[in-house]
N, CA, C and O of each residue as an XYZ file, in Angstrom:
256
protein
N      48.494     77.292    104.621
C      48.512     76.066    105.428
C      49.577     76.240    106.553
O      50.582     76.941    106.441
N      49.237     75.527    107.633
C      50.119     75.488    108.789
C      50.631     74.058    108.974
O      50.132     73.142    108.321
N      51.579     73.860    109.816
C      52.123     72.518    110.107
C      51.035     71.587    110.609
O      51.129     70.378    110.394
N      50.029     72.090    111.254
C      48.986     71.274    111.836
C      47.926     70.860    110.789
O      47.028     70.077    111.097
N      48.031     71.376    109.578
C      47.117     70.939    108.497
C      47.629     69.654    107.874
O      47.861     69.612    106.666
N      47.802     68.666    108.620
C      48.474     67.432    108.204
C      47.850     66.783    106.959
O      48.553     66.449    106.005
N      46.552     66.616    106.982
C      45.917     65.944    105.901
C      45.939     66.750    104.607
O      46.084     66.181    103.525
N      45.797     68.076    104.711
C      45.884     68.988    103.529
C      47.273     68.903    102.988
O      47.451     68.840    101.771
N      48.287     68.899    103.854
C      49.696     68.871    103.358
C      49.917     67.536    102.682
O      50.544     67.493    101.624
N      49.429     66.446    103.246
C      49.595     65.107    102.648
C      49.028     65.037    101.238
O      49.638     64.479    100.326
N      47.840     65.623    101.087
C      47.172     65.619     99.750
C      48.043     66.448     98.770
O      48.284     66.029     97.637
N      48.490     67.584     99.212
C      49.315     68.458     98.347
C      50.647     67.720     97.951
O      51.076     67.766     96.798
N      51.261     67.056     98.937
C      52.493     66.306     98.595
C      52.214     65.139     97.654
O      53.014     64.876     96.756
N      51.071     64.414     97.842
C      50.813     63.325     96.963
C      50.552     63.875     95.513
O      50.923     63.219     94.539
N      49.921     65.066     95.379
C      49.709     65.616     94.072
C      50.971     66.123     93.436
O      51.156     65.973     92.228
N      51.871     66.736     94.236
C      53.037     67.361     93.716
C      54.231     66.410     93.549
O      55.177     66.724     92.826
N      54.188     65.242     94.218
C      55.297     64.284     94.117
C      54.686     62.889     93.869
O      54.821     61.995     94.705
N      54.032     62.716     92.744
C      53.288     61.491     92.505
C      54.183     60.232     92.349
O      53.723     59.108     92.555
N      55.454     60.442     91.986
C      56.363     59.328     91.810
C      57.209     59.043     93.003
O      58.132     58.234     92.907
N      56.934     59.697     94.194
C      57.687     59.527     95.357
C      56.934     58.597     96.364
O      55.748     58.755     96.656
N      57.711     57.645     96.851
C      57.164     56.727     97.866
C      57.428     57.381     99.232
O      58.581     57.467     99.655
N      56.378     57.841     99.923
C      56.651     58.573    101.158
C      57.219     57.715    102.267
O      57.670     58.260    103.275
N      57.219     56.446    102.135
C      57.853     55.485    103.136
C      59.372     55.701    103.178
O      60.030     55.388    104.170
N      59.889     56.221    102.125
C      61.387     56.284    101.998
C      61.896     57.754    101.985
O      63.053     58.002    101.645
N      61.049     58.695    102.347
C      61.454     60.120    102.398
C      62.017     60.418    103.759
O      61.432     60.133    104.804
N      63.232     61.033    103.682
C      63.849     61.476    104.984
C      63.184     62.772    105.489
O      62.604     63.489    104.673
N      63.233     63.083    106.693
C      62.579     64.196    107.302
C      63.129     65.545    106.824
O      62.395     66.534    106.809
N      64.384     65.599    106.443
C      64.961     66.857    105.940
C      64.286     67.197    104.613
O      63.850     68.328    104.398
N      64.206     66.197    103.720
C      63.479     66.409    102.429
C      62.001     66.747    102.682
O      61.463     67.695    102.110
N      61.386     65.990    103.511
C      59.980     66.183    103.790
C      59.705     67.627    104.257
O      58.826     68.321    103.746
N      60.499     68.032    105.248
C      60.326     69.373    105.795
C      60.512     70.457    104.690
O      59.745     71.417    104.637
N      61.504     70.302    103.836
C      61.786     71.216    102.777
C      60.630     71.266    101.713
O      60.261     72.328    101.213
N      60.089     70.056    101.404
C      58.996     69.959    100.483
C      57.721     70.634    100.976
O      57.013     71.323    100.241
N      57.469     70.397    102.265
C      56.306     71.069    102.902
C      56.476     72.572    102.820
O      55.561     73.271    102.384
N      57.609     73.078    103.225
C      57.835     74.510    103.241
C      57.750     75.097    101.830
O      57.439     76.282    101.705
N      58.004     74.354    100.783
C      58.004     74.818     99.436
C      56.576     74.770     98.764
O      56.375     75.251     97.649
N      55.605     74.160     99.515
C      54.317     74.139     98.949
C      53.714     75.540     98.796
O      53.859     76.344     99.716
N      53.047     75.877     97.688
C      52.636     77.219     97.434
C      51.687     77.798     98.516
O      51.741     79.003     98.761
N      50.861     77.028     99.143
C      49.967     77.602    100.124
C      50.492     77.459    101.549
O      49.756     77.749    102.492
N      51.718     77.030    101.739
C      52.255     76.829    103.055
C      52.804     78.168    103.547
O      53.553     78.818    102.818
N      52.466     78.589    104.725
C      52.930     79.861    105.290
C      53.098     79.790    106.811
O      52.670     80.704    107.516
N      53.698     78.748    107.314
C      53.938     78.641    108.749
C      55.438     78.857    109.083
O      56.312     78.796    108.218
N      55.671     79.102    110.343
C      57.031     79.283    110.826
C      57.794     77.937    110.732
O      57.333     76.944    111.296
N      58.920     77.886    110.050
C      59.746     76.661    109.965
C      60.109     76.109    111.359
O      60.295     74.903    111.518
N      60.207     76.979    112.347
C      60.593     76.526    113.684
C      59.514     75.709    114.356
O      59.786     75.021    115.340
N      58.279     75.768    113.840
C      57.193     75.027    114.417
C      57.136     73.553    113.971
O      56.291     72.795    114.447
N      58.003     73.167    113.093
C      58.052     71.751    112.648
C      58.867     70.924    113.641
O      59.766     71.442    114.305
N      58.562     69.703    113.731
C      59.263     68.778    114.611
C      59.121     67.364    114.162
O      58.361     67.086    113.235
N      59.822     66.460    114.782
C      59.710     65.073    114.358
C      58.316     64.487    114.433
O      57.920     63.711    113.564
N      57.549     64.858    115.490
C      56.197     64.348    115.599
C      55.273     64.849    114.437
O      54.510     64.066    113.872
N      55.354     66.077    114.118
C      54.615     66.651    113.030
C      54.971     66.017    111.694
O      54.101     65.676    110.893
N      56.327     65.863    111.469
C      56.767     65.255    110.201
C      56.355     63.824    110.129
O      55.983     63.348    109.057
N      56.404     63.103    111.244
C      55.930     61.681    111.247
C      54.420     61.607    110.922
O      53.993     60.722    110.182
N      53.637     62.512    111.459
C      52.227     62.538    111.182
C      51.931     62.852    109.692
O      51.061     62.240    109.071
N      52.677     63.812    109.156
C      52.583     64.145    107.712
C      52.929     62.962    106.909
O      52.186     62.595    105.999
N      54.062     62.324    107.210
C      54.461     61.152    106.438
C      53.438     60.061    106.514
O      53.141     59.448    105.489
N      52.875     59.777    107.677
C      51.822     58.714    107.814
C      50.558     59.079    107.052
O      49.922     58.190    106.486
N      50.176     60.315    107.013
C      49.045     60.769    106.252
C      49.271     60.628    104.826
O      48.371     60.205    104.100
N      50.474     60.972    104.350
C      50.880     60.829    102.943
C      50.839     59.381    102.494
O      50.368     59.064    101.402
N      51.336     58.522    103.344
C      51.293     57.095    103.025
C      49.889     56.625    102.881
O      49.566     55.875    101.960
N      49.027     57.066    103.802
C      47.624     56.663    103.762
C      46.954     57.211    102.503
O      46.140     56.527    101.883
N      47.299     58.462    102.119
C      46.769     59.107    100.943
C      47.112     58.320     99.678
O      46.325     58.271     98.733
N      48.295     57.708     99.675
C      48.753     56.971     98.489
C      48.123     55.578     98.350
O      48.195     54.948     97.295
N      47.510     55.121     99.436
C      46.995     53.769     99.399
C      45.615     53.704     98.795
O      45.037     52.622     98.693
């Protein structure tokens, strides 16, 4: 997975962190959790606030 695989990342986060409310996750934790996903293999430097916001929004949507 790459940073741009926003929906796939959101699904993986929802599965791996079922008790976490994504509305209250800070971007430092979110970035670390994404990088820790087993299938994630992108350059950490390619993450940014806009990508993290999009992942968070997709994760919120996935939980609804």
